[in-house]
C-alpha positions as semicolon CSV with decimal commas, in nm:
position;residue;x (nm);y (nm);z (nm)
1;X;0,594;1,571;-0,749
2;X;0,317;1,848;-0,645
3;X;0,191;1,677;-0,340
4;X;-0,097;1,927;-0,286
5;X;-0,283;1,741;-0,548
6;X;-0,297;1,427;-0,311
7;X;-0,510;1,367;-0,018
8;X;-0,494;1,145;0,293
9;X;-0,674;0,834;0,213
10;X;-0,875;0,724;0,537
11;X;-0,811;0,414;0,726
12;X;-1,033;0,198;0,924
13;X;-1,001;0,252;1,313
14;X;-0,976;-0,098;1,408
15;X;-0,750;-0,212;1,129
16;X;-0,469;-0,463;1,277
17;X;-0,287;-0,514;0,956
18;X;0,085;-0,516;0,983
19;X;0,151;-0,277;0,692
20;X;-0,142;0,006;0,752
21;X;-0,328;-0,097;1,076
22;X;-0,340;0,169;1,338
23;X;-0,430;-0,115;1,595
24;X;-0,129;-0,323;1,542
25;X;0,135;-0,209;1,801
26;X;0,412;-0,383;1,607
27;X;0,342;-0,270;1,259
28;X;0,434;0,001;0,998
29;X;0,154;0,211;1,055
30;X;0,144;0,335;0,720
31;X;-0,079;0,627;0,591
32;X;-0,136;0,681;0,257
33;X;-0,185;0,968;0,036
34;X;-0,346;0,949;-0,317
35;X;-0,509;1,125;-0,627
36;X;-0,663;0,979;-0,930
37;X;-0,310;0,834;-1,064
38;X;-0,117;0,726;-0,772
39;X;-0,074;0,665;-0,412
40;X;0,225;0,727;-0,192
41;X;0,331;0,684;0,187
42;X;0,641;0,799;0,372
43;X;0,774;0,635;0,690
44;X;1,087;0,563;0,909
45;X;1,175;0,220;0,988
46;X;1,305;0,101;1,316
47;X;1,619;-0,090;1,393
48;X;1,436;-0,425;1,469
49;X;1,309;-0,454;1,090
50;X;1,666;-0,505;0,996
51;X;1,833;-0,835;0,867
52;X;2,191;-0,711;0,854
53;X;2,297;-0,458;1,065
54;X;2,111;-0,134;0,982
55;X;1,977;-0,302;0,648
56;X;1,599;-0,324;0,652
57;X;1,488;-0,668;0,597
58;X;1,404;-0,756;0,236
59;X;1,067;-0,904;0,347
60;X;0,979;-0,578;0,514
61;X;1,059;-0,388;0,190
62;X;0,850;-0,612;0,002
63;X;0,569;-0,579;0,266
64;X;0,575;-0,210;0,213
65;X;0,559;-0,235;-0,160
66;X;0,262;-0,471;-0,137
67;X;0,073;-0,231;0,104
68;X;0,129;0,066;-0,129
69;X;0,010;-0,119;-0,450
70;X;-0,265;-0,277;-0,290
71;X;-0,393;0,085;-0,134
72;X;-0,353;0,192;-0,509
73;X;-0,555;-0,083;-0,664
74;X;-0,806;-0,047;-0,406
75;X;-0,842;0,352;-0,444
76;X;-0,849;0,368;-0,825
77;X;-1,058;0,068;-0,869
78;X;-1,304;0,090;-0,561
79;X;-1,253;-0,267;-0,519
80;X;-1,079;-0,522;-0,270
81;X;-0,716;-0,609;-0,380
82;X;-0,613;-0,939;-0,325
83;X;-0,229;-1,003;-0,422
84;X;-0,183;-1,256;-0,707
85;X;0,141;-1,228;-0,822
86;X;0,430;-1,006;-0,701
87;X;0,811;-0,939;-0,804
88;X;1,049;-0,770;-0,627
89;X;1,380;-0,626;-0,737
90;X;1,619;-0,479;-0,473
91;X;1,876;-0,216;-0,612
92;X;2,022;-0,034;-0,330
93;X;1,997;-0,106;0,062
94;X;1,745;0,050;0,257
95;X;1,878;0,164;0,571
96;X;1,695;0,173;0,911
97;X;1,623;0,522;1,050
98;X;1,611;0,674;0,700
99;X;1,276;0,832;0,598
100;X;1,171;0,643;0,298
101;X;0,902;0,708;0,034
102;X;0,706;0,441;-0,127
103;X;0,476;0,512;-0,416
104;X;0,265;0,325;-0,656
105;X;0,035;0,351;-0,982
106;X;-0,183;0,110;-1,224
107;X;-0,017;0,042;-1,526
108;X;-0,257;-0,162;-1,698
109;X;-0,629;-0,299;-1,637
110;X;-0,611;-0,629;-1,732
111;X;-0,973;-0,716;-1,693
112;X;-1,269;-0,606;-1,456
113;X;-1,121;-0,826;-1,202
114;X;-0,738;-0,784;-1,247
115;X;-0,493;-0,489;-1,220
116;X;-0,111;-0,468;-1,297
117;X;0,036;-0,244;-1,036
118;X;0,410;-0,097;-1,001
119;X;0,575;0,026;-0,693
120;X;0,883;0,173;-0,612
121;X;1,076;0,228;-0,267
122;X;1,305;0,556;-0,235
123;X;1,567;0,645;-0,016
124;X;1,593;1,028;0,127
125;X;1,821;1,111;-0,158
126;X;1,538;1,009;-0,418
127;X;1,735;0,706;-0,527
128;X;1,521;0,398;-0,602
129;X;1,623;0,122;-0,370
130;X;1,353;-0,140;-0,414
131;X;1,090;-0,179;-0,711
132;X;0,788;-0,416;-0,766
133;X;0,523;-0,520;-0,986
134;X;0,208;-0,686;-0,888
135;X;-0,091;-0,826;-1,043
136;X;-0,379;-0,770;-0,811
137;X;-0,740;-0,957;-0,821
138;X;-0,985;-0,724;-0,715
139;X;-1,314;-0,831;-0,590
140;X;-1,643;-0,641;-0,456
141;X;-1,771;-0,575;-0,088
142;X;-2,012;-0,864;-0,156
143;X;-1,706;-1,106;-0,203
144;X;-1,546;-0,976;0,097
145;X;-1,874;-1,012;0,317
146;X;-1,898;-1,369;0,199
147;X;-1,529;-1,434;0,301
148;X;-1,618;-1,312;0,666
149;X;-1,296;-1,129;0,694
150;X;-1,475;-0,792;0,788
151;X;-1,768;-0,750;1,023
152;X;-2,044;-0,508;0,939
153;X;-1,886;-0,208;1,097
154;X;-1,558;-0,288;0,897
155;X;-1,736;-0,348;0,593
156;X;-1,877;0,015;0,623
157;X;-1,536;0,187;0,723
158;X;-1,396;-0,004;0,399
159;X;-1,699;0,102;0,166
160;X;-1,600;0,473;0,303
161;X;-1,256;0,417;0,204
162;X;-1,340;0,299;-0,164
163;X;-1,576;0,628;-0,185
164;X;-1,285;0,840;-0,102
165;X;-1,129;0,696;-0,468
166;X;-1,451;0,821;-0,664
167;X;-1,437;1,189;-0,521
168;X;-1,293;1,450;-0,723
169;X;-0,929;1,536;-0,611
């Protein structure tokens, strides 16, 4: 993959999300890169996120995939994603301490409010370790405001992230 066509997707400074929040000291602190087709992130998981010795917990793997698929849906639709359904398949163990790559892309625009997204988690050898499919329910910023899950500053930061998706890459 030619990574020169990808740009870093901005994040919200005060974000405390377990997956992508820079303000969550126990979280994954994922950083995402995108273009007009897909999103990816690279990360190294610490040993405390394991289940069995050295094997990353399956729930952490599904969280990584969910974060990447949600960011992809958000970037490419310029709406706020909610995971409606998600299926995860585990193919190979994910070893703590290794550099991983997760990527996602929209496979189908089901409707104005739903997209079908796929995600893949690879080990340093490029082997597929975990894959996922998800239906994301997409809403506009007015609905997000109505839910009260973001204050005005967060909503402005979120709109900035959404506008990144409309920029020419």
